[in-house]
PDB file of the backbone (N, CA, C, O) and the ligand in Angstrom, with CONECT records:
HET     ZN  A 101       1
ATOM      1  N   MET A   1     136.231 159.089 195.193  1.00  0.00           N
ATOM      2  CA  MET A   1     135.549 158.845 193.928  1.00  0.00           C
ATOM      3  C   MET A   1     134.421 159.858 193.755  1.00  0.00           C
ATOM      4  O   MET A   1     133.654 160.114 194.683  1.00  0.00           O
ATOM      5  N   SER A   2     134.334 160.414 192.584  1.00  0.00           N
ATOM      6  CA  SER A   2     133.297 161.407 192.333  1.00  0.00           C
ATOM      7  C   SER A   2     132.469 160.973 191.140  1.00  0.00           C
ATOM      8  O   SER A   2     132.739 161.368 190.006  1.00  0.00           O
ATOM      9  N   GLN A   3     131.475 160.170 191.399  1.00  0.00           N
ATOM     10  CA  GLN A   3     130.597 159.695 190.335  1.00  0.00           C
ATOM     11  C   GLN A   3     129.445 160.671 190.089  1.00  0.00           C
ATOM     12  O   GLN A   3     128.828 160.675 189.024  1.00  0.00           O
ATOM     13  N   ASN A   4     129.176 161.478 191.079  1.00  0.00           N
ATOM     14  CA  ASN A   4     128.052 162.392 190.934  1.00  0.00           C
ATOM     15  C   ASN A   4     128.432 163.590 190.087  1.00  0.00           C
ATOM     16  O   ASN A   4     129.538 164.121 190.184  1.00  0.00           O
ATOM     17  N   ASN A   5     127.505 163.996 189.267  1.00  0.00           N
ATOM     18  CA  ASN A   5     127.723 165.098 188.365  1.00  0.00           C
ATOM     19  C   ASN A   5     126.734 166.203 188.708  1.00  0.00           C
ATOM     20  O   ASN A   5     125.543 166.116 188.409  1.00  0.00           O
ATOM     21  N   LEU A   6     127.260 167.244 189.343  1.00  0.00           N
ATOM     22  CA  LEU A   6     126.390 168.337 189.777  1.00  0.00           C
ATOM     23  C   LEU A   6     126.591 169.540 188.877  1.00  0.00           C
ATOM     24  O   LEU A   6     127.704 170.041 188.721  1.00  0.00           O
ATOM     25  N   GLN A   7     125.501 169.993 188.291  1.00  0.00           N
ATOM     26  CA  GLN A   7     125.550 171.183 187.452  1.00  0.00           C
ATOM     27  C   GLN A   7     124.653 172.241 188.068  1.00  0.00           C
ATOM     28  O   GLN A   7     123.647 171.928 188.705  1.00  0.00           O
ATOM     29  N   VAL A   8     125.026 173.487 187.872  1.00  0.00           N
ATOM     30  CA  VAL A   8     124.171 174.579 188.329  1.00  0.00           C
ATOM     31  C   VAL A   8     123.732 175.362 187.101  1.00  0.00           C
ATOM     32  O   VAL A   8     124.560 175.786 186.295  1.00  0.00           O
ATOM     33  N   CYS A   9     122.450 175.547 186.968  1.00  0.00           N
ATOM     34  CA  CYS A   9     121.946 176.356 185.864  1.00  0.00           C
ATOM     35  C   CYS A   9     122.251 177.815 186.163  1.00  0.00           C
ATOM     36  O   CYS A   9     121.708 178.371 187.118  1.00  0.00           O
ATOM     37  N   PRO A  10     123.116 178.449 185.361  1.00  0.00           N
ATOM     38  CA  PRO A  10     123.497 179.829 185.647  1.00  0.00           C
ATOM     39  C   PRO A  10     122.345 180.802 185.446  1.00  0.00           C
ATOM     40  O   PRO A  10     122.369 181.912 185.976  1.00  0.00           O
ATOM     41  N   ALA A  11     121.345 180.394 184.687  1.00  0.00           N
ATOM     42  CA  ALA A  11     120.195 181.272 184.452  1.00  0.00           C
ATOM     43  C   ALA A  11     119.187 181.181 185.587  1.00  0.00           C
ATOM     44  O   ALA A  11     118.602 182.183 185.998  1.00  0.00           O
ATOM     45  N   CYS A  12     118.992 179.968 186.088  1.00  0.00           N
ATOM     46  CA  CYS A  12     117.927 179.751 187.077  1.00  0.00           C
ATOM     47  C   CYS A  12     118.463 179.537 188.484  1.00  0.00           C
ATOM     48  O   CYS A  12     117.692 179.540 189.444  1.00  0.00           O
ATOM     49  N   ASN A  13     119.778 179.350 188.623  1.00  0.00           N
ATOM     50  CA  ASN A  13     120.378 179.093 189.938  1.00  0.00           C
ATOM     51  C   ASN A  13     119.830 177.849 190.614  1.00  0.00           C
ATOM     52  O   ASN A  13     119.686 177.807 191.836  1.00  0.00           O
ATOM     53  N   VAL A  14     119.529 176.847 189.821  1.00  0.00           N
ATOM     54  CA  VAL A  14     119.023 175.591 190.351  1.00  0.00           C
ATOM     55  C   VAL A  14     120.071 174.510 190.061  1.00  0.00           C
ATOM     56  O   VAL A  14     120.685 174.489 188.994  1.00  0.00           O
ATOM     57  N   LYS A  15     120.258 173.619 191.035  1.00  0.00           N
ATOM     58  CA  LYS A  15     121.240 172.564 190.869  1.00  0.00           C
ATOM     59  C   LYS A  15     120.596 171.330 190.234  1.00  0.00           C
ATOM     60  O   LYS A  15     119.490 170.935 190.605  1.00  0.00           O
ATOM     61  N   ILE A  16     121.300 170.730 189.278  1.00  0.00           N
ATOM     62  CA  ILE A  16     120.843 169.481 188.679  1.00  0.00           C
ATOM     63  C   ILE A  16     121.907 168.426 188.940  1.00  0.00           C
ATOM     64  O   ILE A  16     123.045 168.538 188.486  1.00  0.00           O
ATOM     65  N   LEU A  17     121.511 167.406 189.679  1.00  0.00           N
ATOM     66  CA  LEU A  17     122.428 166.329 190.043  1.00  0.00           C
ATOM     67  C   LEU A  17     122.131 165.120 189.171  1.00  0.00           C
ATOM     68  O   LEU A  17     121.019 164.592 189.184  1.00  0.00           O
ATOM     69  N   THR A  18     123.132 164.686 188.412  1.00  0.00           N
ATOM     70  CA  THR A  18     122.960 163.491 187.595  1.00  0.00           C
ATOM     71  C   THR A  18     123.527 162.307 188.352  1.00  0.00           C
ATOM     72  O   THR A  18     124.725 162.243 188.624  1.00  0.00           O
ATOM     73  N   LEU A  19     122.659 161.376 188.688  1.00  0.00           N
ATOM     74  CA  LEU A  19     123.080 160.199 189.439  1.00  0.00           C
ATOM     75  C   LEU A  19     123.815 159.231 188.515  1.00  0.00           C
ATOM     76  O   LEU A  19     123.648 159.280 187.297  1.00  0.00           O
ATOM     77  N   PRO A  20     124.631 158.349 189.102  1.00  0.00           N
ATOM     78  CA  PRO A  20     125.407 157.419 188.280  1.00  0.00           C
ATOM     79  C   PRO A  20     124.543 156.600 187.330  1.00  0.00           C
ATOM     80  O   PRO A  20     125.009 156.227 186.254  1.00  0.00           O
ATOM     81  N   ARG A  21     123.317 156.314 187.693  1.00  0.00           N
ATOM     82  CA  ARG A  21     122.483 155.524 186.790  1.00  0.00           C
ATOM     83  C   ARG A  21     121.783 156.370 185.730  1.00  0.00           C
ATOM     84  O   ARG A  21     120.923 155.876 185.001  1.00  0.00           O
ATOM     85  N   GLY A  22     122.150 157.629 185.649  1.00  0.00           N
ATOM     86  CA  GLY A  22     121.668 158.454 184.558  1.00  0.00           C
ATOM     87  C   GLY A  22     120.405 159.234 184.856  1.00  0.00           C
ATOM     88  O   GLY A  22     119.845 159.905 183.989  1.00  0.00           O
ATOM     89  N   GLU A  23     119.970 159.131 186.093  1.00  0.00           N
ATOM     90  CA  GLU A  23     118.750 159.840 186.480  1.00  0.00           C
ATOM     91  C   GLU A  23     119.111 161.244 186.948  1.00  0.00           C
ATOM     92  O   GLU A  23     120.098 161.433 187.658  1.00  0.00           O
ATOM     93  N   ASP A  24     118.309 162.225 186.548  1.00  0.00           N
ATOM     94  CA  ASP A  24     118.567 163.598 186.961  1.00  0.00           C
ATOM     95  C   ASP A  24     117.661 163.992 188.110  1.00  0.00           C
ATOM     96  O   ASP A  24     116.455 163.746 188.091  1.00  0.00           O
ATOM     97  N   LYS A  25     118.270 164.606 189.106  1.00  0.00           N
ATOM     98  CA  LYS A  25     117.494 165.152 190.219  1.00  0.00           C
ATOM     99  C   LYS A  25     117.720 166.642 190.242  1.00  0.00           C
ATOM    100  O   LYS A  25     118.857 167.111 190.193  1.00  0.00           O
ATOM    101  N   VAL A  26     116.643 167.381 190.315  1.00  0.00           N
ATOM    102  CA  VAL A  26     116.732 168.835 190.387  1.00  0.00           C
ATOM    103  C   VAL A  26     116.590 169.255 191.838  1.00  0.00           C
ATOM    104  O   VAL A  26     115.628 168.895 192.515  1.00  0.00           O
ATOM    105  N   LEU A  27     117.572 170.026 192.304  1.00  0.00           N
ATOM    106  CA  LEU A  27     117.586 170.444 193.703  1.00  0.00           C
ATOM    107  C   LEU A  27     117.255 171.927 193.791  1.00  0.00           C
ATOM    108  O   LEU A  27     118.096 172.778 193.502  1.00  0.00           O
ATOM    109  N   PHE A  28     116.037 172.225 194.187  1.00  0.00           N
ATOM    110  CA  PHE A  28     115.671 173.615 194.430  1.00  0.00           C
ATOM    111  C   PHE A  28     116.280 174.054 195.757  1.00  0.00           C
ATOM    112  O   PHE A  28     116.691 173.223 196.567  1.00  0.00           O
ATOM    113  N   SER A  29     116.333 175.366 195.971  1.00  0.00           N
ATOM    114  CA  SER A  29     116.923 175.852 197.228  1.00  0.00           C
ATOM    115  C   SER A  29     116.059 175.441 198.417  1.00  0.00           C
ATOM    116  O   SER A  29     116.567 175.261 199.523  1.00  0.00           O
ATOM    117  N   VAL A  30     114.774 175.294 198.194  1.00  0.00           N
ATOM    118  CA  VAL A  30     113.891 174.781 199.243  1.00  0.00           C
ATOM    119  C   VAL A  30     113.020 173.691 198.652  1.00  0.00           C
ATOM    120  O   VAL A  30     112.831 173.625 197.437  1.00  0.00           O
ATOM    121  N   GLY A  31     112.498 172.846 199.502  1.00  0.00           N
ATOM    122  CA  GLY A  31     111.561 171.823 199.061  1.00  0.00           C
ATOM    123  C   GLY A  31     112.263 170.558 198.613  1.00  0.00           C
ATOM    124  O   GLY A  31     113.491 170.500 198.569  1.00  0.00           O
ATOM    125  N   PRO A  32     111.477 169.546 198.280  1.00  0.00           N
ATOM    126  CA  PRO A  32     112.036 168.259 197.897  1.00  0.00           C
ATOM    127  C   PRO A  32     112.640 168.295 196.496  1.00  0.00           C
ATOM    128  O   PRO A  32     112.384 169.213 195.717  1.00  0.00           O
ATOM    129  N   ALA A  33     113.438 167.288 196.196  1.00  0.00           N
ATOM    130  CA  ALA A  33     114.029 167.173 194.866  1.00  0.00           C
ATOM    131  C   ALA A  33     112.933 166.996 193.824  1.00  0.00           C
ATOM    132  O   ALA A  33     111.881 166.416 194.092  1.00  0.00           O
ATOM    133  N   ALA A  34     113.205 167.508 192.635  1.00  0.00           N
ATOM    134  CA  ALA A  34     112.205 167.480 191.574  1.00  0.00           C
ATOM    135  C   ALA A  34     112.820 166.926 190.299  1.00  0.00           C
ATOM    136  O   ALA A  34     113.962 166.466 190.295  1.00  0.00           O
ATOM    137  N   THR A  35     112.062 166.973 189.234  1.00  0.00           N
ATOM    138  CA  THR A  35     112.540 166.485 187.945  1.00  0.00           C
ATOM    139  C   THR A  35     112.856 167.664 187.031  1.00  0.00           C
ATOM    140  O   THR A  35     112.497 168.806 187.316  1.00  0.00           O
ATOM    141  N   ARG A  36     113.540 167.360 185.919  1.00  0.00           N
ATOM    142  CA  ARG A  36     113.817 168.416 184.942  1.00  0.00           C
ATOM    143  C   ARG A  36     112.527 168.996 184.373  1.00  0.00           C
ATOM    144  O   ARG A  36     112.450 170.188 184.074  1.00  0.00           O
ATOM    145  N   ALA A  37     111.516 168.144 184.226  1.00  0.00           N
ATOM    146  CA  ALA A  37     110.234 168.631 183.706  1.00  0.00           C
ATOM    147  C   ALA A  37     109.636 169.666 184.652  1.00  0.00           C
ATOM    148  O   ALA A  37     109.103 170.687 184.217  1.00  0.00           O
ATOM    149  N   MET A  38     109.731 169.389 185.957  1.00  0.00           N
ATOM    150  CA  MET A  38     109.222 170.342 186.944  1.00  0.00           C
ATOM    151  C   MET A  38     110.011 171.643 186.887  1.00  0.00           C
ATOM    152  O   MET A  38     109.442 172.733 186.939  1.00  0.00           O
ATOM    153  N   LEU A  39     111.321 171.512 186.781  1.00  0.00           N
ATOM    154  CA  LEU A  39     112.164 172.697 186.723  1.00  0.00           C
ATOM    155  C   LEU A  39     111.802 173.553 185.517  1.00  0.00           C
ATOM    156  O   LEU A  39     111.686 174.775 185.619  1.00  0.00           O
ATOM    157  N   TRP A  40     111.628 172.907 184.394  1.00  0.00           N
ATOM    158  CA  TRP A  40     111.301 173.674 183.181  1.00  0.00           C
ATOM    159  C   TRP A  40     109.948 174.352 183.321  1.00  0.00           C
ATOM    160  O   TRP A  40     109.786 175.528 182.997  1.00  0.00           O
ATOM    161  N   ALA A  41     108.977 173.583 183.811  1.00  0.00           N
ATOM    162  CA  ALA A  41     107.615 174.107 183.915  1.00  0.00           C
ATOM    163  C   ALA A  41     107.539 175.271 184.889  1.00  0.00           C
ATOM    164  O   ALA A  41     106.749 176.195 184.695  1.00  0.00           O
ATOM    165  N   ARG A  42     108.362 175.231 185.947  1.00  0.00           N
ATOM    166  CA  ARG A  42     108.237 176.239 187.002  1.00  0.00           C
ATOM    167  C   ARG A  42     109.211 177.388 186.865  1.00  0.00           C
ATOM    168  O   ARG A  42     108.927 178.502 187.305  1.00  0.00           O
ATOM    169  N   VAL A  43     110.371 177.123 186.252  1.00  0.00           N
ATOM    170  CA  VAL A  43     111.395 178.164 186.254  1.00  0.00           C
ATOM    171  C   VAL A  43     111.900 178.487 184.849  1.00  0.00           C
ATOM    172  O   VAL A  43     111.793 179.627 184.397  1.00  0.00           O
ATOM    173  N   CYS A  44     112.443 177.500 184.166  1.00  0.00           N
ATOM    174  CA  CYS A  44     113.210 177.763 182.947  1.00  0.00           C
ATOM    175  C   CYS A  44     112.363 178.377 181.846  1.00  0.00           C
ATOM    176  O   CYS A  44     112.841 179.247 181.119  1.00  0.00           O
ATOM    177  N   GLN A  45     111.117 177.943 181.708  1.00  0.00           N
ATOM    178  CA  GLN A  45     110.304 178.493 180.624  1.00  0.00           C
ATOM    179  C   GLN A  45     110.040 179.979 180.836  1.00  0.00           C
ATOM    180  O   GLN A  45     109.782 180.705 179.876  1.00  0.00           O
ATOM    181  N   TYR A  46     110.103 180.434 182.073  1.00  0.00           N
ATOM    182  CA  TYR A  46     109.896 181.853 182.356  1.00  0.00           C
ATOM    183  C   TYR A  46     111.207 182.622 182.313  1.00  0.00           C
ATOM    184  O   TYR A  46     111.249 183.782 181.903  1.00  0.00           O
ATOM    185  N   ALA A  47     112.273 181.963 182.741  1.00  0.00           N
ATOM    186  CA  ALA A  47     113.556 182.651 182.813  1.00  0.00           C
ATOM    187  C   ALA A  47     114.017 183.090 181.426  1.00  0.00           C
ATOM    188  O   ALA A  47     114.413 184.239 181.236  1.00  0.00           O
ATOM    189  N   GLN A  48     113.964 182.163 180.445  1.00  0.00           N
ATOM    190  CA  GLN A  48     114.315 182.505 179.063  1.00  0.00           C
ATOM    191  C   GLN A  48     115.646 183.244 178.972  1.00  0.00           C
ATOM    192  O   GLN A  48     115.797 184.171 178.177  1.00  0.00           O
ATOM    193  N   LYS A  49     116.599 182.830 179.787  1.00  0.00           N
ATOM    194  CA  LYS A  49     117.887 183.504 179.769  1.00  0.00           C
ATOM    195  C   LYS A  49     118.894 182.644 179.029  1.00  0.00           C
ATOM    196  O   LYS A  49     118.778 181.418 179.018  1.00  0.00           O
ATOM    197  N   PRO A  50     119.890 183.283 178.406  1.00  0.00           N
ATOM    198  CA  PRO A  50     120.943 182.488 177.782  1.00  0.00           C
ATOM    199  C   PRO A  50     121.726 181.737 178.851  1.00  0.00           C
ATOM    200  O   PRO A  50     121.912 182.228 179.964  1.00  0.00           O
ATOM    201  N   GLY A  51     122.180 180.546 178.499  1.00  0.00           N
ATOM    202  CA  GLY A  51     122.976 179.787 179.446  1.00  0.00           C
ATOM    203  C   GLY A  51     122.168 178.809 180.262  1.00  0.00           C
ATOM    204  O   GLY A  51     122.734 178.048 181.047  1.00  0.00           O
ATOM    205  N   CYS A  52     120.874 178.808 180.097  1.00  0.00           N
ATOM    206  CA  CYS A  52     120.047 177.853 180.836  1.00  0.00           C
ATOM    207  C   CYS A  52     120.393 176.438 180.364  1.00  0.00           C
ATOM    208  O   CYS A  52     120.397 176.155 179.166  1.00  0.00           O
ATOM    209  N   ILE A  53     120.677 175.573 181.307  1.00  0.00           N
ATOM    210  CA  ILE A  53     121.112 174.217 180.956  1.00  0.00           C
ATOM    211  C   ILE A  53     119.941 173.240 180.909  1.00  0.00           C
ATOM    212  O   ILE A  53     120.141 172.036 180.745  1.00  0.00           O
ATOM    213  N   ASN A  54     118.739 173.746 181.049  1.00  0.00           N
ATOM    214  CA  ASN A  54     117.575 172.852 181.050  1.00  0.00           C
ATOM    215  C   ASN A  54     116.637 173.193 179.896  1.00  0.00           C
ATOM    216  O   ASN A  54     115.453 173.470 180.089  1.00  0.00           O
ATOM    217  N   LYS A  55     117.206 173.165 178.684  1.00  0.00           N
ATOM    218  CA  LYS A  55     116.405 173.499 177.507  1.00  0.00           C
ATOM    219  C   LYS A  55     116.254 172.317 176.574  1.00  0.00           C
ATOM    220  O   LYS A  55     115.520 172.392 175.588  1.00  0.00           O
ATOM    221  N   ASN A  56     116.938 171.233 176.872  1.00  0.00           N
ATOM    222  CA  ASN A  56     116.936 170.075 175.980  1.00  0.00           C
ATOM    223  C   ASN A  56     115.670 169.248 176.185  1.00  0.00           C
ATOM    224  O   ASN A  56     115.503 168.572 177.200  1.00  0.00           O
ATOM    225  N   LYS A  57     114.793 169.320 175.201  1.00  0.00           N
ATOM    226  CA  LYS A  57     113.499 168.637 175.332  1.00  0.00           C
ATOM    227  C   LYS A  57     113.666 167.135 175.587  1.00  0.00           C
ATOM    228  O   LYS A  57     112.866 166.526 176.297  1.00  0.00           O
ATOM    229  N   ASP A  58     114.707 166.551 175.004  1.00  0.00           N
ATOM    230  CA  ASP A  58     114.924 165.116 175.209  1.00  0.00           C
ATOM    231  C   ASP A  58     115.240 164.807 176.668  1.00  0.00           C
ATOM    232  O   ASP A  58     114.803 163.794 177.214  1.00  0.00           O
ATOM    233  N   ALA A  59     116.009 165.700 177.286  1.00  0.00           N
ATOM    234  CA  ALA A  59     116.371 165.485 178.692  1.00  0.00           C
ATOM    235  C   ALA A  59     115.211 165.823 179.611  1.00  0.00           C
ATOM    236  O   ALA A  59     115.028 165.194 180.653  1.00  0.00           O
ATOM    237  N   ILE A  60     114.436 166.815 179.223  1.00  0.00           N
ATOM    238  CA  ILE A  60     113.319 167.247 180.062  1.00  0.00           C
ATOM    239  C   ILE A  60     112.219 166.195 180.059  1.00  0.00           C
ATOM    240  O   ILE A  60     111.633 165.892 181.098  1.00  0.00           O
ATOM    241  N   GLY A  61     111.948 165.655 178.906  1.00  0.00           N
ATOM    242  CA  GLY A  61     110.906 164.639 178.802  1.00  0.00           C
ATOM    243  C   GLY A  61     109.513 165.249 178.806  1.00  0.00           C
ATOM    244  O   GLY A  61     109.337 166.447 178.586  1.00  0.00           O
ATOM    245  N   GLU A  62     108.548 164.410 179.056  1.00  0.00           N
ATOM    246  CA  GLU A  62     107.157 164.849 179.006  1.00  0.00           C
ATOM    247  C   GLU A  62     106.818 165.671 180.246  1.00  0.00           C
ATOM    248  O   GLU A  62     107.155 165.288 181.366  1.00  0.00           O
ATOM    249  N   ILE A  63     106.157 166.789 180.039  1.00  0.00           N
ATOM    250  CA  ILE A  63     105.761 167.635 181.160  1.00  0.00           C
ATOM    251  C   ILE A  63     104.293 167.394 181.477  1.00  0.00           C
ATOM    252  O   ILE A  63     103.413 167.598 180.641  1.00  0.00           O
ATOM    253  N   LYS A  64     104.062 166.963 182.678  1.00  0.00           N
ATOM    254  CA  LYS A  64     102.701 166.657 183.108  1.00  0.00           C
ATOM    255  C   LYS A  64     102.059 167.902 183.716  1.00  0.00           C
ATOM    256  O   LYS A  64     102.765 168.769 184.231  1.00  0.00           O
ATOM    257  N   PRO A  65     100.753 167.998 183.664  1.00  0.00           N
ATOM    258  CA  PRO A  65     100.086 169.167 184.269  1.00  0.00           C
ATOM    259  C   PRO A  65     100.488 169.364 185.726  1.00  0.00           C
ATOM    260  O   PRO A  65     100.568 170.496 186.203  1.00  0.00           O
ATOM    261  N   SER A  66     100.737 168.282 186.424  1.00  0.00           N
ATOM    262  CA  SER A  66     101.098 168.390 187.845  1.00  0.00           C
ATOM    263  C   SER A  66     102.506 168.925 188.048  1.00  0.00           C
ATOM    264  O   SER A  66     102.889 169.253 189.171  1.00  0.00           O
ATOM    265  N   ASP A  67     103.280 169.016 186.972  1.00  0.00           N
ATOM    266  CA  ASP A  67     104.634 169.558 187.098  1.00  0.00           C
ATOM    267  C   ASP A  67     104.621 171.075 187.232  1.00  0.00           C
ATOM    268  O   ASP A  67     105.618 171.668 187.644  1.00  0.00           O
ATOM    269  N   TYR A  68     103.507 171.705 186.890  1.00  0.00           N
ATOM    270  CA  TYR A  68     103.519 173.161 186.796  1.00  0.00           C
ATOM    271  C   TYR A  68     103.514 173.864 188.140  1.00  0.00           C
ATOM    272  O   TYR A  68     104.085 174.947 188.267  1.00  0.00           O
ATOM    273  N   TYR A  69     102.907 173.296 189.108  1.00  0.00           N
ATOM    274  CA  TYR A  69     102.943 173.926 190.432  1.00  0.00           C
ATOM    275  C   TYR A  69     102.721 172.873 191.488  1.00  0.00           C
ATOM    276  O   TYR A  69     102.258 171.768 191.208  1.00  0.00           O
ATOM    277  N   GLU A  70     103.055 173.229 192.685  1.00  0.00           N
ATOM    278  CA  GLU A  70     102.920 172.305 193.793  1.00  0.00           C
ATOM    279  C   GLU A  70     101.967 172.916 194.804  1.00  0.00           C
ATOM    280  O   GLU A  70     102.286 173.946 195.398  1.00  0.00           O
ATOM    281  N   PRO A  71     100.819 172.318 195.013  1.00  0.00           N
ATOM    282  CA  PRO A  71      99.882 172.898 195.979  1.00  0.00           C
ATOM    283  C   PRO A  71     100.543 173.038 197.349  1.00  0.00           C
ATOM    284  O   PRO A  71     101.195 172.115 197.837  1.00  0.00           O
ATOM    285  N   GLY A  72     100.367 174.179 197.942  1.00  0.00           N
ATOM    286  CA  GLY A  72     100.922 174.386 199.275  1.00  0.00           C
ATOM    287  C   GLY A  72     102.221 175.153 199.264  1.00  0.00           C
ATOM    288  O   GLY A  72     102.712 175.537 200.326  1.00  0.00           O
ATOM    289  N   ILE A  73     102.803 175.393 198.080  1.00  0.00           N
ATOM    290  CA  ILE A  73     104.040 176.177 198.026  1.00  0.00           C
ATOM    291  C   ILE A  73     103.753 177.517 197.340  1.00  0.00           C
ATOM    292  O   ILE A  73     104.657 178.338 197.186  1.00  0.00           O
TER     293      ILE A  73
HETATM  294 ZN    ZN A 101     117.374 176.936 183.730  1.00  0.00          ZN2+
END
């Protein structure tokens, strides 16, 4: 059974895993899982490449100031 839906953003090379309950987890190549808001704040807004799958404001949701960077990384 394959309930998990894994997408890779071709622009940012980041994996987005949609869990069966509809929650999205962003998997960076290193570090803990993050949210779409974090991904947008840290990568997608700078990448600005066609094909980015993390441009939907409804899916991204509210971006908090703490989403922009992670102290220590
Ligand atoms: Zn992207």
